[in-house]
N, C-alpha and C positions, 0 to 999 in steps of 0.2 A: 751513677756512672757518668763520667764526663765525655761529652761528645768530642771526638777527634777532629782537629782542624783539617779541612780538605786542602790538598795541594793542587787540585784542579782549578783552572780559571773559571770563575763564575761570572756570568753576565746578567744584567738586570734589564727589564723593559725600559723603553724610553720614558723620560720624565716629561709630563705635559702639564698644562694648567687646567684648572677646573672648567674654564669656558670651553676648552677643546674637548674635554670629557662630555660636557653637556651637548656639544654639537654632534659628537659621535652617537650619543644615546638617542638623539632626536632622529637619527638616520637608521636606527635599528629596524629590522623587519619584524612584522607581526602577523600572526595567523588568526583570522576570525574564528571564533568558536561556533558560529552559526546563530548565536543568540545576541541580539543588540544589548540586552540587559547585562549579560555576562561580559561582553566586550567592554561595556562602559565601566564595569567593576574593575576590569583589568587595564583600563585606559588604552583600549585598542585591540586587545587580544593577547594570545600567547607570544611573548617576545623571544627573539633570538639572543644568543650569547647568555643564556640563563637557563636554570632548571626550574620548571613549574611543577608543583606537586598538588595533586588532588587526593584528599583522604576522606573517608566516610564509611558508613556501614554498607552492607551489600545492597545492591539495587539503588544506590544513591546517584549513579550517573557517571562514575569515574571512568569505566571502560568505554561507555558510549561516547564520551567526549574524546577519548583516545581515537576511536574509530572515525569520529567526525573530523578531527584534525588531520588524519591521514588523507581524507578526501579534500578538505579545504586548502591544505598546503599546495595542492595541484592547481588551484585557481590562480589567475593572474593577479598581480598586486592591486590593480584597480578594483578587484572583487574581494579583496581581503586575504589573498593567498600569497605564495612566494614563487609560483611557477616551478615548483620542484617536486621531488619524490619523498617518500617516507619509509622508515624502517620501524617495524613493530616487533619488539622483543617480548615474547609471551612466556611467562613463568608459571601461569596457572591455567593454561588451556582455555583462555577467554576470547581469543581472536575468532571472529566470524566474518568470513568474506561476504556472506549474504548481506550483512549490514553495510559494507562498502558499496555494494550494488545499489541498495535502497537509497543511501545517502547521495551517491553519485548521480542517480536519476533526478533526485530532488534538486540538485545543484546544476542540472543541465550538462553534466559531463557524460561521456561515453563510458558505460560500466566496464566494458572490457579493457579500455585504456586505463581507467582508474585502478582496476585490479593489478594491472602490470606495473603500475607506478608505486605499488606498496610491496616492500620486501619483508617477508615474514621469516622470523627466526625463533624457533622453539628452544627454550633454555630449560634443562632438567635439573640443574644444580648450581650451586654458587660458583664453582670452577668455570662452568660454561658461561654463566652470566658475567663473570669478571673478564673473560677472554673476548667476548663478542664486541664490546666497544673498541677494544684495541685493534681487532681485525677490520673494523668498519672504516678505518682511515684509508685503506686501499680502495674503497669504493665510493666514499663520500663525494669527492670531486668528480670522479669518473661518471657517476650516475646522477649527479646533481641532487644529492640528498640534502633536504632542508629541515627535516624533522626526524627525531628519534623518540619513540614511545617505549617505555618500559612498564609493563603491566603484569604483576606488580613488582615494585622495587624490593620489598622486604621479605616476601614469602619464603624464599629458599633460606635466607639468613635465619629466620625464626625457627624453621624446621631443622636445620643442621647444627646450629649452635644453641644448645639447650642448657639451662642451668646457669647459676651465677659464675661458676668456674670458667665458662667459656664466653662470658659476656664481653670481657675486654678484647679477646681475639675477634669476636664477631664485630665489635664496633670499629676496630682497626681495619678489618677487611672491608667493611661497608664504607668506611672513609676513603679507602683507596679507590673503590668503585666510583664513588661520587666525584673524586678528584679527576678521574679519567673522563667522566661525562662532562664535567665543567671544562676540561681542556678541549674536548671536541667542540663544545658549544662556542667557546671563545675563538679557537683557532680557525674554525670553518664557518663561523657565523650561522649556526643552525639553532633551532629551538629543540629543547629537550623537555618532554612531558612525562612525568612518572606518576603512578598511582601508589597509594599506601593503605595499609590496613589500620584498624583502630583497636584500642583497648579501653576498658572502663576502669576508673579508679574507685575501688570499693569504699575508700575512706573519704570520698568527696561528697559532702552533704548538701551543698548549695550550688545551683547552677548546673551546667551540662558536664557530666563526669567523663564524656568521651574525649579521648586524647589520641593523637597519631602515634604509631609505634616508631621505633628507631632511636629514641632517646635524644640526647644532646647533640650527637654527631650529625644526625639528620636535620635537627632543628637549626644548627648553625650552617649547614652546607646548602640547604635548599634556598633558592632566591625568593620565590613566591609560593605561599602555601594557601590552598583553598580548602575549606571545610564544606563538604557537600552533605545534605540530608534530604530525606524524602519528605514530600508534602502530598497534598491530595493529587493523585495521578491525573494528568501526566506531568504535574509540576514538581520541580526540585528547587531547593534553596541553596545558594552558594554564599558563603561568608569569607571575606578576606581575613584569614587567620594570622598571617604574618607576611610582611613585605617591607623592604627597605625604604619605600617611597609612597606606597598606596595606603589610603585610609581604611580603617576597620569598618567596612560597610557590607551590605547584603544585596543579593540580586536574585530574582525569581526567573527560572527558565523552564523549558519543557523538553521532554524527550518523547518523540512520537515515531511512527513508522518511517517518516521522512528524515528523522535525525534530530539533532539539537536545534532548538529554536525558542521563541518566546510564547 
């Protein structure tokens, strides 16, 4: 089917040179993870104007990092934050305000203020999950939102779109969701952190058979992908799984009562 030519006037973004793009990237905001090792892996922390994904098995630290970022984004830039607030979109009932309290105390923040600076939204299905980022535009600037967390990105899509017959529709819907998140990140200079589930390839005989879910749509849309796995408690291992500019290296970090650290 041939795509019809649009009669509407279409505008493009300004054309700039590569050195101007480099200068802009050097001025991007970054949120510390709380771990120096993990920050070094990310070259400074979770960056704005991008989507950072963490995938791994249960208890690998994905959700804990999300909670920690909600606290750390409130810190001033000199301490690795952005002096802003966070939105936590919860699709699997994983949000625990008690962790915000513990982590805020460890960072020298007032727990009550820290809780008030995190906006919590429960998503029960894909329709709600798709709608939430669109509605956030009304509050991002008003509330000084600098971080959006989606935990987890793929859960509803996997549950509601089952079988090969619905795979194409699922991927198209997921792609639209990711495009909306990217637009928010770019337009408002915020960081987006999402968690993802994993699957195991049964026909994979050598190496680690664990793979992130979401297929090619997710693989091409995410800016930076981290693979988290458990080690001897309280240690976790993060590997740079995919990035447009960062090397494939690993970092060891810890998760304790005080939060994410080394």
